[in-house]
C-alpha positions as CSV (number, residue, x, y, z in Angstrom):
1,M,140.2,90.5,105.1
2,I,142.3,93.1,107.0
3,D,143.1,90.7,109.8
4,K,144.2,88.1,107.3
5,V,146.6,90.7,105.7
6,I,148.0,91.7,109.1
7,E,148.9,88.1,109.7
8,N,151.3,88.1,106.8
9,N,153.6,90.6,108.5
10,Q,154.2,90.1,112.2
11,V,156.9,91.5,114.4
12,T,157.7,91.2,118.1
13,I,160.6,93.0,119.6
14,M,161.8,93.4,123.2
15,G,164.3,96.1,124.1
16,T,165.1,99.4,125.7
17,I,163.9,102.8,124.5
18,V,167.0,104.9,123.6
19,S,165.5,108.1,122.1
20,E,162.8,110.7,122.6
21,Y,159.5,110.6,120.7
22,V,159.9,112.6,117.5
23,P,156.9,113.8,115.4
24,S,156.6,111.9,112.1
25,H,153.2,112.6,110.4
26,E,149.5,112.9,110.9
27,I,146.6,110.9,109.4
28,F,143.0,111.8,110.0
29,G,143.8,113.7,113.2
30,E,146.0,110.9,114.6
31,N,149.6,111.9,115.2
32,F,152.4,109.4,114.8
33,Y,155.9,109.6,116.3
34,M,159.3,107.9,115.8
35,V,161.3,106.4,118.7
36,N,164.3,104.1,118.7
37,V,164.5,100.8,120.6
38,E,167.7,99.0,121.3
39,V,167.3,95.2,121.0
40,P,170.0,92.9,122.3
41,R,171.6,90.3,120.2
42,L,173.0,86.9,121.4
43,S,176.5,88.1,120.4
44,N,176.6,90.9,123.1
45,S,175.9,93.5,120.5
46,A,172.5,95.2,119.8
47,D,170.3,96.4,117.0
48,T,168.7,99.9,117.1
49,I,165.3,99.6,115.5
50,P,163.1,102.6,114.6
51,I,159.5,102.4,115.8
52,M,156.5,104.3,114.4
53,I,153.9,104.7,117.1
54,S,150.6,106.5,117.6
55,E,150.0,109.1,120.3
56,R,146.9,107.0,121.1
57,I,148.8,104.1,122.5
58,V,151.7,105.8,124.3
59,D,152.2,109.1,126.2
60,V,154.5,110.8,123.6
61,K,155.2,113.7,126.0
62,S,157.0,111.6,128.5
63,D,160.7,110.8,128.4
64,D,160.8,107.0,128.3
65,R,164.5,106.6,127.6
66,G,165.9,103.6,129.5
67,L,162.5,101.9,129.9
68,N,162.1,98.3,128.7
69,V,159.3,97.5,126.3
70,I,157.7,94.7,124.3
71,I,156.3,95.9,121.0
72,N,154.0,94.0,118.5
73,G,153.4,95.3,115.0
74,Q,154.5,95.1,111.4
75,F,157.7,95.9,109.5
76,R,156.8,98.6,107.0
77,S,158.5,100.5,104.2
78,Y,157.9,103.8,102.4
79,N,159.8,105.7,99.7
80,R,161.3,109.1,100.4
81,H,162.4,111.1,97.4
82,E,166.0,112.3,97.8
83,A,168.2,114.0,95.2
84,K,166.3,112.6,92.2
85,K,166.3,109.1,93.8
86,N,163.8,107.2,96.0
87,R,165.2,105.9,99.3
88,L,163.5,103.0,100.9
89,L,162.9,103.7,104.6
90,L,161.9,101.0,107.0
91,S,160.4,101.0,110.5
92,V,158.3,98.8,112.8
93,F,154.7,100.1,113.0
94,A,153.6,99.5,116.6
95,R,150.2,98.0,117.1
96,D,150.6,97.7,120.9
97,I,153.3,98.4,123.5
98,E,153.9,97.0,126.9
99,F,156.4,98.4,129.5
100,V,158.2,95.6,131.4
101,E,160.7,95.4,134.2
102,E,163.5,93.8,132.3
103,V,164.3,92.1,129.0
104,T,165.9,88.7,129.0
105,E,168.7,88.3,126.5
106,N,167.7,85.5,124.2
107,E,166.8,85.0,120.5
108,K,163.1,85.7,121.2
109,T,163.7,89.4,121.8
110,N,163.5,89.9,118.0
111,Q,161.1,87.9,115.8
112,I,159.6,88.5,112.5
113,Y,157.3,86.5,110.2
114,L,156.6,87.5,106.6
115,D,154.4,86.0,103.9
116,G,155.0,87.8,100.6
117,Y,156.2,87.7,97.0
118,I,159.7,87.9,95.5
119,C,159.7,91.2,93.6
120,K,163.4,91.4,92.5
121,Q,165.7,88.8,91.2
122,P,167.7,87.3,94.1
123,V,171.4,88.2,94.3
124,Y,173.8,85.5,95.3
125,R,177.3,86.3,96.4
126,K,180.2,85.2,98.6
127,T,182.1,87.2,101.2
128,P,185.9,87.4,100.9
129,L,186.0,84.7,103.6
130,G,183.8,82.4,101.4
131,R,180.5,82.9,103.3
132,E,177.5,82.5,101.0
133,I,174.8,85.2,101.0
134,T,171.6,85.8,99.0
135,D,169.8,89.1,99.1
136,L,166.0,89.0,98.6
137,L,163.4,91.8,98.3
138,L,160.0,90.6,99.5
139,A,156.7,92.4,98.8
140,S,154.2,91.9,101.7
141,N,150.7,93.1,100.9
142,R,148.7,95.3,103.3
143,P,145.1,96.6,103.1
144,Y,143.9,99.1,100.4
145,G,146.2,97.9,97.7
146,K,149.5,98.9,99.4
147,S,152.6,96.8,99.9
148,D,155.7,96.9,102.0
149,Y,159.1,96.1,100.4
150,I,161.3,94.3,102.9
151,P,165.0,93.5,102.2
152,C,166.0,90.1,103.5
153,I,169.4,88.5,103.7
154,C,170.0,84.7,103.7
155,W,173.1,82.8,104.7
156,G,174.7,79.5,104.0
157,R,172.3,76.7,103.1
158,N,169.4,79.2,103.0
159,A,171.4,81.4,100.6
160,R,171.9,78.5,98.2
161,Y,168.2,77.6,98.4
162,A,167.0,81.2,97.9
163,S,169.3,81.9,95.0
164,S,167.1,79.8,92.7
165,F,163.9,81.7,93.6
166,E,162.2,83.6,90.7
167,V,160.3,86.9,90.7
168,G,156.6,86.4,91.6
169,M,157.1,83.3,93.8
170,R,155.3,83.4,97.1
171,C,157.7,82.9,100.1
172,L,157.4,82.5,103.8
173,I,160.2,83.9,106.0
174,W,161.1,83.7,109.7
175,G,163.9,85.7,111.1
176,R,165.0,88.8,113.0
177,I,165.3,92.5,112.1
178,Q,168.9,93.8,112.1
179,S,170.5,97.2,111.7
180,R,173.7,97.7,109.8
181,E,175.9,100.8,109.5
182,Y,177.4,101.7,106.1
183,M,179.0,104.7,104.4
184,K,177.1,106.4,101.6
185,K,178.8,108.7,99.0
186,V,176.7,111.9,98.9
187,G,179.2,114.1,97.1
188,E,182.4,114.1,95.1
189,E,184.4,113.5,98.2
190,E,181.8,113.4,101.0
191,L,180.7,110.2,102.8
192,E,177.7,110.0,105.1
193,K,177.2,107.3,107.7
194,R,173.7,105.7,107.3
195,I,171.9,102.7,108.8
196,A,170.3,100.0,106.8
197,Y,167.6,97.7,108.1
198,E,166.9,94.2,106.8
199,V,165.6,90.8,107.9
200,S,168.2,88.3,108.8
201,V,166.6,85.0,107.7
202,S,166.7,82.0,109.9
203,K,164.1,79.9,108.0
204,L,162.3,80.2,104.6
205,E,160.1,78.2,102.4
206,L,158.2,78.6,99.2
207,F,154.4,78.6,99.6
208,E,152.8,75.8,97.7
209,E,149.5,77.0,96.3
């Protein structure tokens, strides 16, 4: 049962560690840490993706900045309560890590597969330049009655297709994890720079029961 659930949320990223290991939390005596990995894009830019990793699979006392890694895991979410609101935080939960000599720049450096359910009405819109976009929120189940809520963004033909989806439909998604900076208003005149994480969808289809 657990293996089957794990199959519905699979991530592989290849990139360079760009931060130290920072303590996150402890569960049943196992300590977890956060570390950032920079993953190259085809467009000569990069995404910086937060990784949650156990002290049992990596030496968290070492400074691994600049080292190249391949990480397999799941894209997970949790809610953090901030100023009377819940903020959705996303990170890759690492199941295993491999240190490698180099990372080849190609589209396979960042892959995600999700099998889940539409849990919010899709939002279809157009950019000022006329590009079509549909935002989806996908709930991917994990063991013990928990779910991860993953924002996904579709473009062009995929956006038109996804705009007709209804809440409760089961959907399969292939794509990549991307990071995006934005400014958040936190006071009357104060703006704070934040980073949002989402899945940029390359392929999607409805699951036929």
